[in-house]
Each structure stands twice: as C-alpha cells, then as structure tokens.
One Martini backbone bead per residue (centre of mass of N, CA, C, O) as a GRO file, in nm:
protein
   55
    1MET     BB    1  17.110   9.835   9.239
    2THR     BB    2  16.818   9.748   9.029
    3GLY     BB    3  16.913   9.760   8.759
    4ARG     BB    4  16.757   9.860   8.447
    5GLY     BB    5  16.497  10.041   8.338
    6TYR     BB    6  16.252   9.780   8.346
    7THR     BB    7  16.232   9.656   8.630
    8TYR     BB    8  15.968   9.778   8.753
    9GLU     BB    9  15.783   9.690   8.526
   10LEU     BB   10  15.833   9.385   8.540
   11ARG     BB   11  15.734   9.353   8.832
   12GLU     BB   12  15.446   9.452   8.782
   13VAL     BB   13  15.364   9.246   8.575
   14THR     BB   14  15.417   8.994   8.739
   15ARG     BB   15  15.213   9.053   8.963
   16ARG     BB   16  14.956   9.074   8.783
   17VAL     BB   17  14.970   8.799   8.650
   18GLN     BB   18  14.963   8.640   8.919
   19GLN     BB   19  14.666   8.777   8.977
   20GLY     BB   20  14.507   8.777   8.687
   21LEU     BB   21  14.574   9.037   8.543
   22THR     BB   22  14.565   9.277   8.252
   23GLU     BB   23  14.619   9.527   8.448
   24SER     BB   24  14.729   9.834   8.592
   25PRO     BB   25  14.673  10.077   8.831
   26VAL     BB   26  14.939  10.234   8.772
   27MET     BB   27  14.903  10.152   8.436
   28PRO     BB   28  14.673  10.187   8.243
   29LEU     BB   29  14.588  10.125   7.927
   30GLU     BB   30  14.496  10.413   7.853
   31ASP     BB   31  14.771  10.541   7.924
   32SER     BB   32  14.934  10.390   7.720
   33LEU     BB   33  14.782  10.478   7.466
   34ASN     BB   34  14.822  10.787   7.505
   35THR     BB   35  15.130  10.776   7.488
   36MET     BB   36  15.143  10.652   7.198
   37ARG     BB   37  14.986  10.880   7.061
   38LEU     BB   38  15.193  11.098   7.126
   39PHE     BB   39  15.432  10.968   6.984
   40ASP     BB   40  15.294  10.958   6.703
   41GLY     BB   41  15.261  11.266   6.677
   42VAL     BB   42  15.559  11.337   6.692
   43ARG     BB   43  15.657  11.167   6.457
   44ALA     BB   44  15.480  11.310   6.246
   45GLN     BB   45  15.602  11.593   6.279
   46LEU     BB   46  15.904  11.478   6.213
   47GLY     BB   47  15.883  11.232   5.988
   48VAL     BB   48  15.864  10.958   6.136
   49ALA     BB   49  15.916  10.621   6.006
   50TYR     BB   50  15.810  10.287   5.995
   51PRO     BB   51  15.774   9.999   5.821
   52ASN     BB   52  15.503   9.913   6.013
   53ASP     BB   53  15.342  10.134   5.935
   54ALA     BB   54  15.055  10.267   5.863
   55HIS     BB   55  14.913  10.397   5.546
   0.00000   0.00000   0.00000
C-alpha cells in the first residue's frame, strides 16, 4: 500500500509542477471548481456554514 488519502493527488501535482504546468489534464481546474460548487450547494441545502464563508 502506498500511503493513504491524497498520495496519488500529491504525486500528480508534483509531476505537473515539475513540468511547469499550472493544472493537470487528469483533473482540470474547471472540474475542480465544479466539484467545489457542487459541495457548496449541498452544504447550503443542509444549512452547513463555515466561519470563513462569504455572507
């Protein structure tokens, strides 16, 4: 077993940074933003808020 959790993500980020890239074709920035928007929508529906959320 190679670590836990974010091992594969960290390896991908390391490879891309070493290549001088700012995002990965495996998980483009727009996909990451869409995922976060989805999570934000779920949190809003559940009424979950964090101290640093924009009001």
